[in-house]
C-alpha positions in Angstrom: 135.9 35.0 103.9 135.0 38.3 105.8 133.7 39.9 102.7 131.4 36.9 102.0 130.2 37.5 105.7 129.3 41.0 105.2 127.7 40.2 101.8 125.6 37.6 103.5 124.7 40.2 106.3 123.5 43.0 103.8 121.6 40.3 101.6 119.7 39.3 105.0 118.9 43.2 105.7 117.6 43.7 102.4 115.4 40.5 102.4 113.9 41.7 105.8 113.5 45.3 104.3 111.5 43.9 101.3 109.3 41.6 103.6 108.6 44.8 105.8 107.8 46.8 102.8 105.3 44.2 101.4 103.8 43.9 104.7 103.0 47.9 104.9 99.7 49.0 103.9 100.5 52.7 103.4 103.5 53.1 101.5 104.1 56.7 102.1 104.9 55.8 105.7 108.1 54.1 104.7 111.4 55.4 105.0 113.0 55.2 101.6 116.4 56.4 102.8 116.9 53.2 104.9 116.3 51.1 101.9 118.6 53.2 99.7 121.3 52.8 102.4 120.9 49.0 102.5 121.1 48.7 98.8 124.3 50.9 98.7 125.7 48.6 101.4 124.8 45.5 99.4 126.5 47.1 96.3 129.7 47.8 98.2 129.9 44.2 99.6 129.4 42.9 95.9 132.3 45.3 95.0 134.6 44.0 97.7 133.7 40.3 96.9 134.4 40.9 93.4 137.7 42.6 94.2 138.6 39.5 96.8 137.6 37.1 93.9 140.3 39.0 91.6 142.8 38.7 94.3 142.3 34.9 94.8 142.7 34.6 90.8 145.7 36.4 90.9 147.1 34.2 93.7 145.9 31.1 91.7 147.9 32.3 88.8 151.1 32.9 90.9 150.5 29.4 92.5 150.5 27.9 88.8 153.8 29.7 88.1 155.0 28.3 91.3 154.0 24.7 90.4 155.6 25.2 86.9 158.9 26.1 88.9 158.4 23.1 91.2 158.1 20.9 88.2 161.2 22.4 86.5 162.9 21.4 90.0 161.4 18.3 90.1 162.6 17.3 86.8 165.8 18.8 87.5 165.8 16.7 90.4 165.2 13.6 88.8 167.9 14.3 86.2 170.1 14.8 89.1 168.9 11.6 90.5 169.8 9.8 87.5 172.9 11.6 87.6 173.4 10.4 91.1 172.4 6.9 90.3 175.0 6.9 87.5 177.6 8.4 89.9 176.3 6.0 92.6 177.2 2.9 90.1 180.6 5.0 89.6 180.7 5.9 93.4 179.5 4.1 96.3 179.5 7.4 98.3 176.8 9.2 100.5 173.6 7.5 99.1 171.5 7.6 102.3 171.6 11.4 102.4 171.0 12.0 99.0 167.7 9.8 99.4 166.7 11.7 102.5 166.8 15.1 100.4 164.8 13.4 97.7 161.8 12.4 100.0 161.9 15.8 102.0 161.7 17.4 98.3 158.9 15.1 97.3 156.9 15.9 100.6 157.2 19.6 100.0 155.9 19.0 96.4 153.0 17.0 97.7 152.1 19.8 100.3 152.1 22.6 97.4 149.9 20.4 95.4 147.5 19.9 98.2 147.3 23.9 98.7 147.0 24.8 95.4 144.0 22.1 95.1 142.5 23.8 98.2 142.7 27.3 96.9 141.1 26.5 93.6 138.1 24.8 95.4 137.9 28.1 97.3 137.9 30.1 94.4 135.4 28.1 92.4 133.0 28.3 95.7 133.6 32.1 95.9 132.9 32.5 92.0 129.5 30.4 92.5 128.6 32.4 95.7 129.0 35.7 93.9 127.2 34.5 90.9 124.2 33.4 93.0 124.3 36.7 95.0 124.2 38.8 91.8 121.4 36.7 90.4 119.3 36.9 93.7 119.9 40.8 93.8 118.7 41.3 90.3 115.5 39.0 91.0 114.8 41.0 94.2 115.3 44.6 92.2 113.0 43.1 89.5 110.3 42.1 92.1 110.6 45.4 93.9 110.2 47.4 90.5 107.2 45.2 89.6 105.7 45.8 93.0 106.2 49.5 92.8 104.7 49.7 89.2 101.7 47.9 90.8 101.3 50.4 93.6 101.7 53.4 91.1 98.8 51.9 89.1 96.9 51.5 92.2 97.6 55.0 93.1 96.7 56.2 89.7 93.4 54.5 89.9 92.7 55.8 93.1 93.3 59.4 92.0 91.0 58.8 89.1 88.4 57.5 91.5 88.9 60.4 93.7 88.6 63.1 90.8 85.6 61.4 89.6 84.0 61.3 93.0 85.0 64.9 93.5 83.3 65.8 90.2 80.1 64.2 91.3 80.4 65.9 94.5 80.8 69.3 92.9 77.8 68.4 90.7 75.9 67.6 93.4 76.8 70.8 95.3 75.7 72.7 92.2 72.7 71.0 92.0 71.6 71.7 95.7 72.7 75.2 95.1 70.4 75.7 92.2 67.7 74.1 94.1 68.2 76.4 97.1 68.3 79.5 94.9 65.2 78.1 93.2 63.5 77.8 96.4 64.7 81.2 97.6 63.5 82.4 94.4 59.9 80.9 94.8 59.8 81.9 98.4 60.7 85.7 97.3 58.2 85.4 94.5 55.5 84.2 96.9 56.5 86.7 99.5 56.4 89.3 96.9 53.0 88.4 95.6 51.6 88.4 99.2 53.3 92.0 99.7 51.9 93.0 96.3 48.4 91.8 97.1 48.3 93.2 100.4 49.6 96.6 99.3 48.1 96.6 95.8 45.9 99.6 96.5 48.5 101.6 98.3 49.5 105.0 96.7 53.1 105.1 95.4 55.0 108.5 95.9 58.1 108.7 93.7 61.4 110.9 94.9 63.5 109.4 92.1 64.0 112.8 90.1 63.9 115.1 92.7 67.3 117.2 93.0 66.9 118.2 96.5 66.4 114.6 98.0 67.9 111.3 97.7 66.2 108.8 95.2 63.5 106.5 96.9 59.9 105.2 96.6 57.3 105.7 99.3 54.0 103.6 99.9 51.2 104.9 101.8 47.8 103.8 102.5 45.1 105.2 99.9 43.6 107.1 102.8 46.8 108.9 103.5 47.8 110.1 100.2 48.2 113.6 101.4 50.6 112.6 104.4 53.4 115.1 104.6 56.6 113.3 103.8 60.2 115.0 103.8 63.4 113.0 102.2 66.5 114.7 103.0 70.1 113.7 102.8 72.2 112.5 105.7 75.1 114.2 106.8 78.6 112.7 107.0 78.6 112.9 110.8 75.3 111.2 111.2 76.8 108.0 109.3 78.8 107.1 112.1 78.4 103.8 113.6 76.7 102.7 110.3 79.0 100.0 109.1 80.1 97.0 111.0 82.7 94.7 110.3 82.8 93.6 106.4 79.9 95.6 105.6 79.6 97.9 102.7 77.3 101.0 101.8 75.4 100.3 98.5 73.0 103.3 98.6 72.9 106.8 99.5 71.7 107.6 103.3 68.9 109.2 103.5 66.2 110.5 106.3 62.5 109.9 106.1 60.5 112.4 108.1 56.8 112.2 108.6 54.3 112.3 111.6 52.1 109.2 111.6 50.3 110.8 114.6 48.6 113.4 112.2 46.3 110.7 110.4 45.6 106.9 110.8 48.8 105.9 109.1 50.4 103.6 111.5 53.4 102.8 109.0 54.7 103.5 105.8 56.9 101.5 103.3 59.9 103.0 101.9 62.1 101.3 98.9 65.5 102.6 98.4 67.4 101.6 95.1 70.9 100.3 95.6 74.2 99.3 93.7 73.9 95.7 92.9 76.6 93.6 94.3 76.7 89.9 92.9 78.2 87.7 95.5 77.1 84.4 96.9 78.6 85.4 100.1 76.5 88.4 100.7 73.1 89.8 101.4 71.4 93.2 101.3 69.6 94.9 104.1 68.2 98.1 105.5 69.6 99.6 108.7 67.9 102.2 110.3 69.1 104.8 113.1 67.9 104.5 116.6 67.5 107.4 119.0 70.7 106.4 120.7 72.6 106.9 117.4 73.2 103.1 116.8 72.2 101.4 113.6 70.3 98.1 113.6 69.2 96.0 110.6 65.3 95.5 110.2 63.3 93.0 108.0 64.1 93.7 104.5 62.5 92.3 101.2 63.4 92.9 97.6 60.9 94.9 95.3 60.5 95.7 91.6 58.7 98.6 90.2 57.4 98.7 86.6 58.6 102.3 86.0 62.1 101.5 87.2 62.9 98.0 85.9 66.4 98.5 85.4 67.0 99.5 89.1 67.1 97.3 92.1 65.2 98.2 95.2 64.7 96.8 98.8 62.1 98.2 100.9 61.1 97.9 104.7 58.5 99.4 107.1 59.0 102.5 108.9 56.9 103.4 111.9 58.8 106.7 113.0 60.8 109.1 111.0 64.2 107.3 110.9 67.5 107.6 108.9 67.9 104.7 106.5 70.6 103.1 104.3 71.1 100.0 102.3 74.1 97.8 103.4 75.8 94.6 101.8 76.8 92.3 104.6 77.9 88.6 104.9 75.2 86.2 104.7 73.8 85.0 108.2 72.0 81.6 108.7 70.2 80.9 111.8 69.7 77.2 112.6 67.5 75.6 115.4 69.0 72.4 116.8 66.4 70.2 118.6 67.8 67.9 121.2 65.1 65.2 120.4 66.4 64.7 116.8 69.5 64.7 114.7 70.4 66.8 111.7 72.6 68.3 109.3 73.1 71.8 108.3 74.5 73.2 104.8 75.6 76.7 104.5 74.1 78.9 101.9 77.3 80.9 101.5 79.7 78.3 101.2 78.5 74.5 100.7 81.7 73.1 102.0 80.9 74.3 105.4 78.6 71.9 107.1 77.9 70.5 110.6 75.8 67.5 111.9 74.6 66.9 115.2 73.4 63.7 116.8 70.2 63.1 118.8 70.2 64.5 122.4 73.1 66.7 121.8 72.0 69.1 124.5 69.4 69.5 127.3 67.4 72.0 125.6 66.8 73.2 122.0 69.2 76.3 121.0 70.2 78.2 118.1 73.2 79.0 116.0 73.7 81.8 113.8 76.6 81.2 111.3 78.7 83.8 109.2 81.5 83.0 106.8 84.2 85.7 105.8 85.3 84.2 102.6 89.1 83.9 101.6 90.5 83.6 98.1 93.8 82.1 97.0 95.0 85.7 95.6 94.3 87.5 98.8 96.2 85.0 100.7 98.9 85.1 98.1 99.2 88.7 98.3 99.3 88.7 102.0 102.1 86.2 102.3 104.2 88.4 99.9 103.3 91.5 101.8 104.2 89.9 105.1 107.0 87.6 103.9 108.9 87.4 107.1 105.7 86.9 109.5 104.4 84.4 107.2 107.4 82.1 106.6 105.9 78.7 107.0 102.3 79.4 106.6 100.7 77.2 104.0 97.0 77.6 103.7 94.1 78.9 105.7 90.3 78.8 105.7 87.4 81.3 105.8 86.9 83.0 109.0 83.7 81.5 110.6 81.6 83.5 113.2 79.2 81.5 115.2 76.7 83.3 117.6 75.0 80.7 119.9 72.8 80.6 123.0 74.5 79.6 126.0 74.1 75.8 126.5 76.2 72.7 127.3 76.8 70.0 124.6 76.4 66.6 125.7 77.6 65.0 122.6 80.1 66.5 120.0 79.1 68.2 116.8 80.8 67.1 113.5 82.0 70.1 111.3 83.5 70.2 107.9 85.7 73.2 107.5 86.9 74.4 104.0 90.6 75.5 103.4 92.3 76.8 100.5 94.0 73.8 98.4 97.8 74.0 99.0 99.6 74.1 95.6 101.7 71.3 94.9 105.2 71.3 94.8 107.1 70.8 91.4 109.7 68.0 91.8 113.0 69.6 90.2 115.0 66.9 88.6 118.4 67.1 89.5 121.1 67.5 86.8 123.5 64.8 86.8 127.2 65.7 87.7 129.1 65.7 84.2 132.4 64.7 85.8 134.3 63.3 82.8 137.7 61.8 82.5 140.3 62.6 79.7 138.6 60.6 76.9 135.2 62.3 77.9 133.4 59.2 79.4 131.5 59.9 82.7 133.2 58.6 85.6 132.1 55.8 87.7 131.5 57.8 90.9 129.3 60.4 89.3 127.3 57.7 87.6 126.6 55.9 90.5 125.5 59.1 92.3 123.1 60.1 89.5 121.6 56.4 89.9 121.1 57.1 93.5 119.3 60.5 93.1 117.1 58.8 90.6 116.3 56.0 92.8 115.6 58.4 95.5 113.3 60.4 93.4 111.3 57.4 92.1 110.9 56.2 95.7 109.5 59.7 96.8 107.4 59.8 93.6 106.0 56.4 94.5 105.5 56.4 98.3 104.4 60.4 98.3 106.2 63.4 99.6 107.1 63.6 103.3 104.7 65.7 104.9 105.5 65.0 108.6 106.7 68.6 109.2 103.1 70.1 108.2 100.2 70.4 110.7 96.5 71.3 110.8 95.5 73.4 113.6 92.0 75.2 114.9 92.5 78.6 116.0 89.7 80.4 117.9 89.1 84.0 119.4 86.2 85.6 121.1 84.5 88.8 120.0 86.4 92.2 120.7 89.3 90.1 121.0 92.6 90.6 119.2 94.2 87.6 120.5 93.8 84.1 118.4 94.4 80.9 120.5 95.3 77.3 119.5 92.8 74.6 120.4 95.2 71.7 121.0 92.5 69.1 122.1 90.6 69.3 118.8 92.0 66.7 116.2 92.0 68.0 112.6 91.4 65.3 110.0 92.1 65.5 106.2 89.8 64.1 104.2 89.8 62.6 100.6 88.8 66.1 99.3 91.9 68.2 99.6 90.0 71.5 100.6 87.8 70.0 103.2 88.9 69.3 107.0 86.8 67.3 109.5 86.7 68.2 113.2 84.6 67.5 116.3 84.1 70.3 118.7 82.5 69.8 122.1 82.2 73.5 123.0 81.4 76.4 120.7 83.9 79.5 119.9 82.8 82.9 118.6 85.3 82.7 115.8 87.1 79.9 114.3 89.6 79.4 111.5 91.7 76.3 110.2 95.0 76.7 109.4 98.0 74.5 107.7 101.4 75.4 108.7 105.1 73.9 108.9 106.3 73.4 112.4 109.8 73.6 111.8 109.4 77.0 109.9 106.7 78.8 112.4 106.2 78.6 116.0 102.8 78.9 117.8 103.2 82.3 118.7 104.1 83.4 115.2 101.3 81.7 113.8 98.7 83.5 116.1 100.5 86.7 115.0 100.1 85.7 111.4 96.5 84.9 111.7 95.8 88.5 113.5 97.6 90.5 110.8 95.6 88.4 108.3 92.3 89.3 109.8 93.2 92.8 109.8 94.2 92.7 106.2 90.7 91.3 105.4 89.1 94.3 107.3 91.1 96.8 105.5 90.6 98.5 102.1 93.3 100.1 99.9 92.2 103.6 98.9 94.0 106.0 96.5 93.9 110.0 96.6 94.0 111.7 93.3 94.5 115.3 92.8 94.5 117.0 89.6 94.3 120.6 88.1 91.9 121.7 85.4 93.5 122.3 82.1 92.0 125.7 81.1 92.6 126.9 84.8 95.2 125.8 87.1 93.5 127.5 90.3 90.6 124.8 89.8 91.4 121.6 91.6 89.8 118.1 92.1 90.6 115.7 94.6 89.2 112.2 94.5 89.2 109.6 97.3 88.1 106.2 95.8 89.0 102.5 96.1 92.1 101.3 94.5 90.4 98.8 92.2 88.5 101.8 90.3 91.5 104.0 89.5 91.2 103.8 86.0 87.5 104.3 85.7 87.8 107.3 88.0 90.8 108.6 86.1 88.7 108.5 82.8 85.7 110.0 84.6 87.9 113.0 85.8 89.8 113.6 82.5 86.3 113.9 80.6 85.9 116.8 83.0 89.0 118.5 81.5 91.2 117.7 84.5 94.6 117.0 83.1 96.9 114.3 84.5 100.0 116.5 84.0 101.4 117.1 87.6 99.0 114.5 88.9 99.4 113.9 92.8 98.4 110.3 93.9 98.7 108.7 97.3 97.8 105.3 98.4 96.4 104.7 102.1 94.9 102.1 103.9 91.2 102.8 105.5 88.2 101.1 107.0 85.0 101.1 105.3 82.8 103.7 106.1 85.9 105.7 108.1 85.0 109.2 108.7 87.9 111.5 107.4 88.6 115.1 107.2 90.1 117.4 104.5 92.2 120.2 105.6 94.4 122.9 103.7 97.9 123.9 105.0 100.5 126.2 103.9 100.4 129.2 101.3 97.5 127.8 99.1 94.0 127.8 100.6 90.5 127.6 98.8 88.8 130.5 97.8 85.5 131.5 99.9 86.0 128.4 101.9 84.2 129.0 105.2 84.9 125.7 106.7 88.5 124.8 107.9 87.8 120.9 107.6 85.4 119.2 105.2 84.2 116.1 106.4 83.6 112.7 104.2 83.6 109.2 104.4 85.4 106.6 102.6 83.2 103.9 100.9 84.3 101.6 98.1 81.0 102.1 96.2 80.9 105.8 96.4 83.9 107.8 95.5 84.4 111.3 97.2 84.9 114.2 94.9 86.0 117.8 96.0 86.2 120.6 93.5 87.3 124.3 94.6 89.3 127.1 93.5 92.6 127.9 95.2 94.6 131.0 95.6 97.7 132.1 97.3 97.7 133.8 101.0 100.9 135.6 100.5 102.4 136.4 97.1 105.7 137.2 98.3 106.5 134.2 100.1 108.0 131.1 98.3 110.1 133.4 96.1 112.5 130.9 95.2 110.0 128.7 93.4 108.1 129.1 90.3 105.1 127.9 92.4 103.1 128.9 95.2 102.4 125.6 97.4 100.6 124.4 100.1 99.4 121.1 101.5 96.1 119.1 101.4 95.8 116.9 104.6 93.6 114.0 105.2 92.7 113.3 109.1 91.0 110.7 110.8 89.5 110.5 114.4 91.4 107.9 116.1 89.2 106.6 119.1 90.8 104.9 121.9 88.6 103.3 124.8 89.2 105.0 128.4 88.7 101.9 130.1 88.5 98.0 129.3 86.3 96.6 126.4 82.7 95.9 127.0 80.7 93.5 125.3 78.8 94.4 122.1 75.4 93.5 123.5 75.7 95.7 126.6 77.1 98.6 124.4 73.9 98.8 122.1 72.0 99.4 125.3 73.7 102.4 126.1 73.3 105.9 124.3 75.8 107.3 121.9 76.6 110.0 124.5 77.7 107.4 127.0 79.8 105.6 124.2 81.5 108.8 123.3 82.3 109.3 126.9 84.0 106.1 127.1 86.4 106.8 124.2 88.9 109.4 123.7 89.1 111.1 120.2 92.4 112.3 118.8 93.2 113.6 115.3 95.7 111.6 113.3 97.0 112.9 109.9 97.0 109.9 107.8 98.8 111.4 104.6 99.3 114.9 102.9 99.4 115.9 99.3 101.4 118.7 97.8 99.2 121.3 96.1 101.2 123.5 93.4 99.8 126.8 91.9 101.8 128.2 89.2 102.9 131.9 89.7 101.8 134.4 87.2 104.6 135.3 84.6 106.2 138.9 85.3 105.0 140.0 81.6 101.4 139.1 82.3 101.3 140.6 86.0 99.4 143.8 86.3 100.4 146.9 88.3 98.2 147.0 91.6 97.0 150.3 92.7 97.6 150.4 96.5 95.2 152.6 98.8 96.3 154.3 101.9 96.4 151.6 104.7 94.2 152.7 107.7 96.5 153.1 110.6 95.9 153.2 114.5 98.7 154.8 116.3 99.8 153.5 119.7 101.6 155.9 122.5 104.2 157.9 121.0 104.3 156.3 117.4 101.6 157.9 115.5 100.8 158.3 111.7 102.3 161.7 111.5 105.4 160.9 113.5 106.1 157.9 111.0 105.4 160.1 108.0 107.9 162.8 109.2 110.5 160.4 110.1 110.2 158.8 106.7 110.6 162.3 105.0 113.9 162.6 106.9 115.4 159.5 105.6 117.9 160.2 102.7 118.9 158.0 99.8 118.9 154.2 100.9 118.8 154.8 104.5 115.3 153.5 104.7 116.4 150.2 103.3 119.4 150.2 105.9 116.7 151.0 108.6 114.4 148.2 107.1 117.4 145.6 107.4 118.2 146.8 111.0 114.6 146.4 112.0 114.6 142.5 110.7 113.0 142.8 107.2 114.1 140.4 104.4 115.5 141.9 101.3 112.7 140.5 99.0 110.0 142.0 101.4 112.1 145.4 100.9 111.9 145.0 97.2 108.3 144.2 97.2 107.4 147.6 99.0 109.8 149.5 96.8 107.9 148.1 93.6 104.3 148.6 94.9 104.7 152.1 96.8 107.6 153.8 94.7 108.1 157.3 96.5 106.0 156.4 99.5 108.1 153.1 100.1 109.9 154.5 103.2 106.8 155.5 104.9 105.0 152.1 104.1 108.3 150.3 105.2 107.6 151.7 108.6 104.0 150.9 108.7 104.7 147.5 107.7 107.2 147.1 110.4 104.9 148.7 113.1 102.1 146.3 112.2 104.4 143.1 112.4 106.2 143.8 115.7 104.1 142.2 118.5 102.1 144.3 121.0 104.3 143.2 124.0 107.3 144.5 122.2 109.0 147.9 122.9 108.5 149.5 119.6 110.1 153.0 120.4 113.1 151.1 121.9 113.5 149.0 118.8 113.0 151.9 116.2 115.9 153.9 118.6 118.1 151.1 118.1 117.6 151.0 114.4 118.2 154.4 113.9 121.3 154.4 116.0 122.6 151.7 113.7 122.4 153.8 110.6 123.8 156.7 112.5 120.8 158.9 112.7 121.4 160.3 116.1 119.3 163.6 115.3 116.3 161.5 114.9 116.8 159.4 118.1 117.1 162.9 120.1 114.1 164.1 118.4 112.3 160.9 119.7 113.6 161.6 122.9 112.4 165.0 123.2 108.9 164.1 122.2 108.5 161.4 124.6 109.6 163.9 127.3 107.1 166.5 126.3 104.5 164.0 126.1 105.0 163.0 129.7 105.2 166.4 131.1 101.8 167.0 129.1 100.2 163.9 130.8 101.1 165.2 134.3 99.1 168.2 133.7 95.9 166.7 132.5 92.8 166.9 134.2 90.7 163.9 135.5 88.8 163.3 132.4 91.9 163.7 129.9 93.5 161.3 132.2 90.8 158.7 131.8 90.9 159.3 128.1 94.6 158.4 128.1 94.1 155.4 130.2 91.1 154.2 127.9 93.3 152.0 125.6 95.4 150.2 128.2 92.1 149.6 130.6 90.5 147.9 127.5 93.4 145.8 126.9 93.6 144.5 130.4 89.7 143.9 130.1 90.2 141.9 127.1 92.1 139.2 129.0 89.9 136.8 130.6 92.6 136.0 133.1 92.6 139.4 134.5 88.8 139.7 134.5 88.4 136.5 136.5 90.8 137.8 139.2 89.6 141.8 139.4 89.0 141.8 143.2 92.6 140.7 143.5 93.5 143.2 141.0 91.6 145.9 143.1 93.3 145.1 146.3 96.7 145.3 144.5 95.8 148.8 143.3 94.9 149.9 146.8 91.2 150.0 146.3 89.0 150.0 149.6 86.6 147.1 150.5 83.8 149.7 150.3 84.7 150.4 146.7 84.9 146.7 145.8 81.5 146.0 147.4 80.1 149.0 145.7 81.5 147.7 142.0 80.3 144.1 143.2 76.8 145.2 143.8 76.2 147.7 140.8 77.9 146.0 138.3 76.8 142.5 137.2 79.2 141.7 134.5 82.9 140.8 135.3 84.4 142.6 132.5 82.6 145.7 133.7 83.6 145.3 137.3 87.4 145.0 136.2 86.9 148.3 134.1 85.3 150.2 136.9 87.9 149.2 139.3 90.8 150.2 137.1 88.7 153.6 136.6 88.5 154.0 140.3 92.2 153.5 140.6 92.8 156.2 137.8 90.4 158.6 139.6 92.6 158.1 142.8 95.9 159.1 141.1 97.2 162.6 141.4 99.2 162.3 138.0 98.9 160.5 134.7 101.4 157.7 135.3 101.0 153.8 134.3 104.0 152.8 136.1 102.2 151.4 139.5 99.7 149.6 137.2 102.3 148.2 135.2 103.8 147.0 138.3 100.8 145.5 139.8 100.1 143.6 136.3 103.8 142.1 136.3 103.5 141.3 140.0 100.3 139.0 139.1 102.3 137.3 136.5 101.1 138.8 133.3 104.5 139.8 132.0 103.7 140.3 128.4 100.7 142.3 129.1 102.8 144.6 131.4 105.2 145.2 128.7 102.5 145.9 126.2 100.9 148.7 128.4 104.2 150.2 129.3 104.7 150.6 125.6 101.3 152.5 125.5 102.6 155.0 128.1 
């Protein structure tokens, strides 16, 4: 009876769930797991009922067997009774006791029969109840399957209707877009006809095929045909601040120089050819450079010239001489919102972005300027793969929308429709049934039941829709010059029937907004803000590739190209046609900003030939690759002897600017001059990358003997050319090699000197060593130690004798001869600006009188000359030629290296 009670309870739960499912309007809000659990409980209760039924039947069978035994006992009792009756006749014994036993047995028999009848009735009731429950469950399941089929058909009809509506909406968008383009063409043609009619009599001066100037066409009034006009190229440094965010240069920057005050010409019209960029999100404008160094856009018109129909031009008016450039930027729409009437705006860049405002939305009329930075699915997918950890849980984003608006307070909310990328559907993977088989190869009952439960769960998910409770739609906003994105929790984002459009109501404007779909379980709010900041940086960055190749016929000629990574194949074919081989090609990929100013520098043993500039400036532009061709050669042919190549490095530097103070508003910055902006920023050189430059060494067979000429040598103190010549002649055999090793020269340099100079190698070894030793070192002491190490004490004694003789000779010199001896150390002191600045302190340390110092200060205006005169005055006061007092004073003033250098000159 307990199993029947459980079965009634589970059936009651099933009925209630079915009634609730029928009453729910949106089937995707129903929890399928609950219904599955109730079905499983009902199925288990039914199994227990069947088991109980089987148990009752077994008891009935046992009871029938017991009845048969009882009947046998009764028959035996009847026979016994008959025998007893016969014996009664024979015997007249204990009849009453026998009758009592028989009556007791008859009573037990009757009770057993009554219990058996009751058990049979209960078994029949249980069987009928189980049959009724099984039939009811089958009916309910069939009814549920029918209802699900009807709902599936309704969902399919809704999907078909949504698809048809979307197709119609897309056709309507396309029609509106065509109408808008047609309207723009009509307006452009009308404007063009007006301009052509207005300037039909103006003279045209072409600069399209002039090698010394960039291509352009100038229109001037008929009276000023002889107006002098000069068109020049713009240097790389002058293009700083040319491009703003998401802008691209599509023409050669040029400078137009003319003097309107010479004639009656108040302005002229300049037409500049540009590289066509077909994009519905962009527009082409001309920027001019202001006097403060900043670039601003001006009114620009498309123009066509019959002599250059294959080219595209934009033109503008110039009142004064200016630098010009054609720039491609994101489309900007300016909308006037009147408070007295309602209206709707449809973006020209993306028809999905709209907003409509009600009547009396504000107290006054105001303007809104919109700019949409588009986002495509490949870019978003690549970003998610690159930043897999940061983007875990980021599902879809929309374009970044910039709003420039007047300072107003909205009285009513404005409804926006924002586009978003369509989230790809997740494929439902059908689970494989568990192939748990018995010995006979038949799938077990438990595995079959598990597979049926999985199939039912998948059916309910497909019917009711996937559970999207973890996904969230949020609006993020940011202000200009702010790198932080904030989440507006007060705005509710509503999904529409069109999957790539979101509706929101905004009570206040933000400078930049973006709509995002993410999984709240996989991504926190802080991670979301960081991911959107990285995504914005990714959109503003450009991938550039550096290619370095050598010419096939002459490895000394190299070509470096800096281009966009999207144009590698085209650039590679172009430089290959110029006979630059890709054998040993060096490539590097770096991330740059559009229009970023860079510098090309060389480092190492390989430098360009006849290159006066240490750094070659250039700018990165997607549409204009940078080419640099030059001849290179080695600096020191004796270095890098372990390699078959001379090598150096080609480095790319960039100026990294950091603000000294807090960031200011853009509008305030545009009012400053370029010098004030530079003062507000601190520039530092940053090496972005470097490329190895190899130059093959000439083979030994092809190396020609170089005729060495005598090197000009200027002696210093005791060590003169004659002394070094005599000393080299005194070295016997390999002594000069041992001496070179003691003086710190490498084996490769010693072999190179021997190969180049042969018999004069000892002398040129000493000469090379003398030139490489720093001036502040005591060369006589170093040479003495070297000679002592090779055990040539005779030469050491000879050096000491010459030194003593020179000191005795200096003591007997006249005043003029003393000044000649002191001339070299005096000039060396005057070459140090630090000494010149403190010449008065130096004079007082040398014990010059105040009268001498005032006289030198009065008659000699230059500080260098004053320093020299005070040293000469000190020398004239000396009774003997001795530099030790001067060396002591120089060392006291803190110039120890200079003191050692002067001491070596003594």
